[in-house]
Backbone bond lengths (Angstrom), bond angles and torsions (degrees), N, CA, C in turn:
res aa  C-N    CA-C-N  psi(-1)  N-CA   C-N-CA  omega(-1)  CA-C   N-CA-C  phi
1 X - - - 1.433 - - 1.532 107.87 -
2 X 1.310 116.62 130.15 1.433 121.74 -176.42 1.556 110.49 -81.52
3 X 1.317 117.51 150.77 1.457 121.70 -177.93 1.531 108.36 -101.57
4 X 1.340 116.20 62.59 1.443 121.87 176.66 1.515 108.69 -96.12
5 X 1.298 116.20 135.37 1.472 121.35 179.11 1.504 109.24 -75.63
6 X 1.295 115.53 158.55 1.492 122.22 177.55 1.549 108.49 -61.88
7 X 1.329 115.41 -36.91 1.483 118.45 -179.50 1.523 110.17 -63.11
8 X 1.365 115.94 -43.51 1.456 119.14 179.18 1.534 110.98 -68.00
9 X 1.349 118.66 -37.42 1.429 124.15 -179.02 1.539 109.41 -63.25
10 X 1.321 116.78 -40.69 1.448 121.49 -177.76 1.521 111.63 -83.47
11 X 1.302 118.16 -8.77 1.448 122.01 -179.27 1.497 114.62 73.87
12 X 1.295 117.82 25.71 1.460 121.14 -177.24 1.510 111.95 -105.66
13 X 1.328 117.69 20.91 1.455 120.45 -177.33 1.490 115.11 -61.84
14 X 1.351 115.89 -39.99 1.429 120.90 -173.33 1.534 114.08 -105.68
15 X 1.322 117.98 -11.47 1.428 121.28 -176.68 1.541 111.28 -73.17
16 X 1.345 114.34 141.94 1.471 117.99 177.89 1.529 109.23 -90.83
17 X 1.315 114.69 146.64 1.457 119.39 178.11 1.514 108.33 -71.95
18 X 1.311 118.05 144.26 1.474 119.86 178.37 1.548 109.38 -61.49
19 X 1.284 114.25 139.57 1.495 118.54 179.36 1.502 109.74 -82.64
20 X 1.332 112.57 140.33 1.458 118.52 176.58 1.496 109.57 -85.22
21 X 1.347 117.61 142.98 1.445 120.49 178.33 1.537 106.87 -73.29
22 X 1.302 114.83 130.61 1.477 120.10 -179.50 1.523 108.60 -72.18
23 X 1.325 115.58 122.52 1.464 121.44 176.55 1.515 108.02 -100.42
24 X 1.347 116.13 138.82 1.488 116.81 176.91 1.480 109.69 -68.26
25 X 1.332 115.54 146.20 1.461 120.41 177.13 1.513 111.03 -72.48
26 X 1.332 117.62 145.05 1.481 117.81 176.27 1.506 111.78 -67.27
27 X 1.313 116.70 157.48 1.470 121.11 177.82 1.516 109.68 -64.14
28 X 1.333 118.46 -35.93 1.446 122.35 -176.83 1.506 109.25 -142.05
29 X 1.317 117.69 154.75 1.456 121.86 173.73 1.551 108.32 -126.05
30 X 1.303 115.82 153.28 1.462 121.53 179.60 1.518 108.73 -93.69
31 X 1.320 113.92 144.73 1.467 119.27 172.41 1.527 106.27 -127.51
32 X 1.306 114.78 155.48 1.475 121.01 177.78 1.491 110.33 -113.74
33 X 1.278 115.22 141.45 1.479 123.10 172.44 1.503 108.32 -124.67
34 X 1.311 116.52 118.52 1.463 119.13 -178.89 1.524 110.56 -90.45
35 X 1.332 115.12 127.55 1.457 119.52 179.32 1.517 106.52 -134.18
36 X 1.354 116.48 162.94 1.441 124.25 177.02 1.522 107.99 -65.27
37 X 1.325 119.94 145.60 1.452 122.93 179.70 1.537 112.53 -52.77
38 X 1.327 118.30 -40.89 1.470 121.40 178.27 1.547 110.79 -61.49
39 X 1.334 115.10 -42.13 1.463 118.64 179.18 1.522 110.73 -67.98
40 X 1.314 117.56 -36.44 1.484 120.15 176.26 1.517 110.91 -59.61
41 X 1.323 115.26 -42.48 1.473 122.44 178.05 1.520 110.08 -59.52
42 X 1.338 115.19 -48.22 1.466 120.56 179.63 1.529 112.40 -61.16
43 X 1.315 115.28 -43.75 1.479 119.26 178.79 1.551 111.55 -65.55
44 X 1.308 116.26 -39.45 1.457 119.58 177.54 1.511 111.61 -64.13
45 X 1.350 116.86 -43.09 1.430 122.05 178.01 1.525 110.25 -61.30
46 X 1.335 116.11 -42.55 1.487 120.11 178.35 1.531 111.17 -61.27
47 X 1.329 115.66 -45.12 1.444 119.09 -179.76 1.517 111.68 -62.64
48 X 1.371 116.85 -39.03 1.479 120.43 -179.63 1.525 109.30 -70.52
49 X 1.322 119.93 -34.84 1.446 122.40 -179.17 1.554 111.84 -71.16
50 X 1.302 117.69 -24.17 1.451 121.16 -176.90 1.501 110.07 -107.08
51 X 1.334 117.80 47.10 1.456 121.46 -179.07 1.501 111.16 -58.13
52 X 1.298 124.56 147.53 1.447 122.62 -9.20 1.575 109.56 -83.79
53 X 1.273 115.09 112.55 1.437 121.55 179.66 1.534 108.71 -143.96
54 X 1.299 115.45 170.64 1.436 120.96 178.55 1.535 107.86 -154.08
55 X 1.322 116.87 171.73 1.459 119.59 174.82 1.528 109.11 -61.41
56 X 1.322 117.37 -35.11 1.466 121.50 175.13 1.505 111.52 -55.29
57 X 1.354 114.87 -50.55 1.457 119.68 -177.77 1.523 112.75 -67.28
58 X 1.354 116.06 -37.19 1.475 118.26 176.94 1.511 110.38 -65.34
59 X 1.305 118.15 -41.01 1.463 121.94 178.91 1.510 111.42 -62.16
60 X 1.341 116.69 -46.10 1.464 120.47 179.93 1.539 109.19 -63.44
61 X 1.333 116.72 -41.98 1.485 119.70 178.47 1.550 109.97 -59.57
62 X 1.304 116.83 -42.37 1.467 120.23 179.64 1.527 112.05 -67.02
63 X 1.338 117.18 -44.40 1.436 118.59 176.86 1.515 112.53 -62.53
64 X 1.330 116.26 -39.89 1.480 120.93 -179.90 1.538 110.81 -63.68
65 X 1.346 116.78 -37.27 1.469 119.34 176.14 1.494 112.41 -61.69
66 X 1.341 115.72 -45.66 1.473 120.50 178.94 1.519 109.37 -62.68
67 X 1.331 118.87 -45.84 1.428 122.39 179.02 1.548 110.40 -59.05
68 X 1.315 117.65 -45.62 1.482 121.60 -179.77 1.502 111.05 -61.12
69 X 1.360 117.62 -42.29 1.460 120.59 178.64 1.511 111.61 -58.90
70 X 1.307 116.52 -27.17 1.486 120.08 -178.82 1.514 111.90 -99.53
71 X 1.323 116.43 9.18 1.478 120.91 176.92 1.524 113.25 73.55
72 X 1.308 117.77 25.03 1.458 122.91 -177.78 1.555 110.07 -105.73
73 X 1.328 116.27 153.76 1.467 119.00 179.26 1.485 112.85 -67.48
74 X 1.338 120.16 153.67 1.441 123.57 -179.78 1.540 110.49 -71.29
75 X 1.339 114.10 167.63 1.453 120.38 175.58 1.508 108.46 -69.46
76 X 1.323 116.49 151.75 1.474 120.46 173.96 1.511 107.89 -73.81
77 X 1.330 117.15 145.14 1.492 120.23 179.40 1.508 111.55 -63.23
78 X 1.310 115.58 142.31 1.465 123.08 176.61 1.531 108.37 -87.48
79 X 1.309 115.07 127.23 1.484 121.42 177.92 1.510 108.14 -116.37
80 X 1.344 117.19 116.87 1.474 119.87 177.78 1.525 109.29 -73.37
81 X 1.349 114.24 150.56 1.464 117.93 174.08 1.424 113.13 106.81
């Protein structure tokens, strides 16, 4: 049995892989947090009670508290538009 690599067998030893076009990164990315429907209701009520607030703001506040506890810088503010 010969010791030929798959790359040699396929003839791809010297060929370069096609380059991917570099896409700019988006300014922001979305993340999902799954919660129980009752908890979603409570969080929505809390956000409405603390106007002007939103679930987005509550989430960022929570993430920033966790980051601060670990001595890490806060998230950058999200600006729509």
